[in-house]
N, C-alpha and C positions, 0 to 999 in steps of 0.2 A: 341581499335587497337588491331587485333587478331593478337596474339602473337605464334612465334615458335619459340621448342624446341629441341634441339641436344646437343644430351652427345656421349659423345665420352673415354677410359677406358685408356686412356694420353693427354697431347694438351699442346703446348709450352708457357709459358706466359712472358709476359715482368721479371716478378721474375724468372725465371726458367720453371722449368716442372713440373705439378700438375698429380694428379691423379684424374678419374671418373669425367670427369669436366663436367655442363650442361655449355651451353649457351643459353641466353633464348632471342629473338630476340622478337623488337618491327613493328609493321605493315610497321616504315621509312627504315628497313633494319636494324635499330645498334641497336646492344648489352646494352640491357639491362640489364639484369648481368650474374655474373658468380660467376658458384658455382660450387668449389672442394669438393672430397673424396664423393661427392654426386652419387647413388644410380638413374638412370633412373625411370625418373616420369612415369605414367601411360603419352602415346600419345606421349613423345619422340620420334624419331628422333637419332636412337641409330643406331652410327655410328662402324665399328668393330676396324680401323687401328685410329694410334693417328692424331691429329689432329697439322696441324702450320699454322700460319697467311701463309696468300696466296700474291704471290708476284707482285708488281706493273711489268709494263716493262714502264720506263722512253723513252723509244725512241723506235719510230713505219713511217715506209714510207710502208705502205700495202701496195700498186700496186707493189710493187717492189717481194710479195712474189710471183707472177704468173711469173716475172722474175729471182728467183731462179734456179743458176745451167748456164745460158744459158753466162753466160761472162766470162768461163773458156775455152774458145779458146785462143790459141796464136799469135799474132797481130804478121805478117808478119816480122816487125822494131825487133819483139825479145825485145822488152818496155814497157814491159803489167804493169799498175800501174792504181791508181782511175778516172785517167784523163783518161785513150781509157776504162775502161771499164764505163762512166757517157761519151762517145759515144753512146755504148752499148745501154742505159738506155736511152735513147734523143729520137731512132728508133723503143723500145719496146710501146713506150709512142706512138707516130704515130698511132696507135689505138684502144685505149683504150675507151669508152662512161661511161657513168654512172653507166648502169643496172652490167657491167662490173665492174665497179669497186668494184658494192657491191657485186656481185655475191665474188670477191676475198677476200676482205675487211676480211665476212661471213667467210669464209673459213680459213682462217689470227685467226682473232680470235677463232674460232673453236676449232682448236692448240694449240693454246695458252691454255685454258683454261684446254687440258687436258693433258697439259706438266709442270703446276702446281700456272700460270701468271691470277690474276685474277681483274684487273684492266693498264691497257696504256695508252700510254698519245704519241696522234696519230701528229703527224706532219711531217700538212698533208702542202700539196703546187700544188699541181694536182687541180690547178682554172677554169682552157676556155677550151675552145674545142679545135682540133688541132692543130688550123690555129690561137690561142692566144684568139680568135671572146668568148666572156666573152658568157654563153651559160644567155637562157631569167631572169633564176634566176642563180645572182651573186654566191649565196652557194653552186647552183647543186652537185655539186662535197661530197659538205660537207654535204649537208646533205642526202646523200649515207653512207660516213662513218657510221655515227650517226646512220642511220637505221645496220646500220651489227652488232652496236655495239645492242643494241635492243634489234633484233632477236636475239644473240646471249648470253646475261648475262652480258657480261662483264664491266665492271664499264670505265671509260671514262673521258680525259682530254686531249678534241681538243683545235690539240694547228693552227690550224688558221697561214701561212707562209706570214708574206712579201719578198716580191722575188721581185725588183727592177730594179739591174743588172747586167752584165755581168763577171763585174772585180772590182778589186775596181778604187778607183776614180767615179766612176759612171761610167763604159766604161757601151758601148749601153746592150742590154741582144745579143744573138747569136740569130738566128732559134730553134736551136732545150730547148730554154728556154720559150717559148709563150707562151705555157702553164701554167705559173706557175706569169707570170708577176703582179702585183697591185705596185698605185705606195700606199706615208702614207693615200689620203686619201678612196679609193675605197678599203682600206685595213681598216681600222674604220667603213665606210660604209659595210664591212663582220662583221667587228666582230659588231658590231652592231644587225644586222636584226638572225645572229645565239645567242647572248644576246636574243632577242625576242622569236623565234623564241625552245628553248630546259633548257630543266633543267641541261645539262651535266656540267659540269662545263670546262673552255675558260678557256687556257694562251693568254699568244702572242710571236708568231715564230720570230723576226726577221733567217734570214736561212744562216746568215752569214756574217762578216764583207764587203764581197766579192761584194755580193749579196745586201746589202744598203747601202744612204752615210750617215752621219751621224745627216744630218740634216733629213734624214726621218725617220731615229732610235727614235732619241728627237721626231719629232712628232707625232708616228704612237702608243708608250712610253708613252705618256701625252696624247691625244685619252684614250689608252685603261686606262690606271689610272681615267680618266675619270670617265669612268663603273665600274670598279673595283678596286679598290688599293688595293688590295689580289691576280690582278690576274701574276701563278707563270709567267715565262720568260727563254724560250730555244731556243738556240743559238750554232749550230754549230763555232765549234774553233778551229783552232788549228790542223786541224787534219792531214796534208801534208804536207811536207817538201816545198813547192812548194808554197802552200800560203803563210807558214812565212817570203819565200823571197820577193812573191809578195806584201807583205803587211810590210816589211823591204822599196821597194825599194817605199813602193809608200809612207808612213807614219816615217819614219827612228824608226820606233819601231816593234817590236813583235804585234802577235797579240792579247794575250793577257794580255801584254802592253801597249799596245792601247784602250783595251776594258775601266782595271781595272782604265784607265787615264783618258777616258772620259765622263764615267757613274757612277750608286752609284751601282757597285751591291752588294745583299748582297746576306740574307737567302732563296730568291722566284728567283735566279739566278736558273737556269741546264748549267754548258756548258761542253756542249758533245764531248767526242773527246776528247780534249785538249791532245791532243797523244804530241805533239812537244814545252813544257814548261823547261824556266828553276826551278834550287832550290826554287830560289826568285819571278818566280811567285806560284808555288805550292804553297810557304810558305803563301803569299798576298791573292791567291782565299781558302786558308782552312781558314786563318784571318778573312775573310770577310763573311765566311758561305758559300759561294755558292758551291750546286750538285756539286761534275764532273760524269755526265753521258759516263758510257762506255758499250761498246760493240763489245768487244774482239771477238764473230766470225767475224762479219763482216768485225774491223779492220784487223784481221787473212788473209778474204778473198781479203779483199783490197790490203796488205801491205804495213799498213800507218803506222804503228811502235808500239806499246810498250808504256806503257803511267806508268811512272813513281808512280806504286803507295806505295810501300815501303814505298818512302819519303814522299809521302801525309800524310796516317796513323801515319804518326811520329808526324808529324802539327797537329794531329785527325782535318783532313779531313774527308767531310763525301760525300760516293760514292753512286749510282744505277747503274740499269742493264739494255740493253734495250737490241729489236737485230736486231734493223736496219734497214738491208736489207732481212730480215727471209732466209739469207744462214740456219741457222737451230732459230728453234722455241722453244727451249726446255732453259731456265731461268737454268737447271742445268749444261747444258753444258756451260752456258756463267761466271756462277758462276767455272768450272774445267779449263776452258782456262786464270782467273782471274788469276789466283789460283795458274798453272800452268806457265806459262809466268815469274812471280816472282817467283817457284821454280827456273828454265831453268837462269835466269838472274843472281838470286842471287847466287844459288848453298847451296840452303837446307830448310827444308822440314817445312809447315806448316808457309807457310809466312804471314796469316794476322789468324791471333791468338793474342789472349791475357790471362794474367793471371789466368784471372776469368772464358777464353771463353778456355780452352784448346782445344776444339772438333773447328777442322780445318770446318772441313761442317759447322756446327752451328750457327761457331761465321758470318763466309762467311755468312749465310743466313740471319743475323739478322744485320749486318753488309748494308745489300741487302736492306732492308722494310725499313728500316729507312731514306733512300736515297732518295728512290724511296716513299714511304710520303711526304717526301719534297718535290719534284716535282712535283705532282702532285694534288702539297693543296688539298689532298681526306686525310678521316681522316677512312687510312686503315692502315695496316701494323702490328698491335699490337692487341692481342684476349681482349680488357678490355673493358672497359660499357663506349656507348660514343662510340668505332669506331665505322665501318659499317662493321657490319659482313660478312667476306673475307676470308674463307680459306676453307685449301684443305684437305682434306685423306690418310695415307700412305693407302698401300694394307698390310695386315697383312702379307696374303699372298705369298710375292713376292720372290723369292728368297733368291733376290741382301740380301733380308730384315733379313732375317733368322736369330729369336735368337741376335734381335739386341731392343734397347734400349732409346731414351732420346738421346744422343751426338751419341752415336755409329749411335744410328739409322739414325739422319741425316747425319754423315759424312756416310755412306753406302748409300745413297740416291742422295748421294752428284758427290761421286767419284766412286760410283763400281757399282753401278743400269745400266742392261742393258734393254733398253725400257722405260717405264715412268710406276714407281710405283703410278702417284696420281690416286687413285680409286674413289674417291669423290670431286667438289669443290662445293663452296657456294658461293652465290657471292650478299650481299645487303640483306643475310638471303635467297637466291636463289638458290635450288642445283639445277644445271645448269651443271652438269655431274655428275650424279649417278651411278656405279657400271660399270664406264669408259668411258660412254656415255654421249652421249648429243641428247635428243629428236627430231630434227629435222638434226640429222646429214646428215642421209642419201638423201636427199633434195640438201642441202647444199655443201655436197662432190660433185651432181651430177649436176649440176648450176655452181661451175667451172669449171667440165671439159670440159660441153658447153663452157661457155669463153674460156679455153684456147685451145679448137681444132679449132677456130674461131678466134684466136688472133695470135694460129702460124699457121694456113694453111699454 
């Protein structure tokens, strides 16, 4: 099989920084070998700046990129929250067609790539037509998401969502939720259809404890396990105070407490948000090995609250980042918010660091890489043989990075860069962003603008 070789003056490897790094990629997109202190051989693609493993975005609702910024008009009641924003989202959904979703997702994934994400977990719950009627092909919307990923070149873990109820205890869905609803049997059929029709990684995504029953979740997990026992499991949980209170009214337990008590949560699970958790729940999640899927810009935008990251890290918990509603599409902004909120909360600096990783920016990047790798169940997040060749290259001419190298370079990338200093992006050995541009960028942008002109007319 043909091989491609990439050479960079420096690279962040699992064991630390290395110089003059040559990465050889096989035809399957995996790294076959990696050599240091090596001159670029003839034919190698020469990268001008430092090479970092690409970041995984573990939580995305692609269609919400098109409505980012549209939920900022204050309600007359003066009590804006996640729940009032959700009503705006439901109204926006009324006009979305499959080709709109493809256009929005393509633009979103292009933006992610240019910012430094190389893989995405698409938490996909927009299944049906506006009146709730299934499309002739029940996987129609999923195919459009996969089409966008293939077109842009971002790596995909598709997480089709099980959404059966409108509230705890199996309450009926509201009219605004009719595009989402599947029972466990329909969900298993959708999953089987997708498994037969795509090579993309698939996972299972019960939307939340308020949107599934215990029996339905058990049936769906069992069905998927029969098809793929290694499929990752993602769930929204304990995002808002009201959700916690409603769960306690229904079950006399908090959401995370209830989930841990009723299902075998382990390293294959990603608990998205988990904002409102107790010290005991934090320790238990860390002990089980589940990933905390944190989306700081969305959690801040919606006024959700602050995840107790310091306590989680003290328990050796693993976290990753996602852009969720896509008010930001930058991993830098997610990590910056994550660290700054902890600094404000604890009134000290460099919270996400360690004696052997004193550079806060590098420590954040490395930690989020590990969480993303686990959550997406893909061989990503590491520059080493056997992993997929997903990496970014920073622009050595970017003013914010002038004179920096190694840990200081990543610190400046995370905390001081204005605009994106990402110059090149390679996913699965494919050079998808070169010199800051994607080959299909203009066409994708035009389709996106046309979709928005129609949706917002």
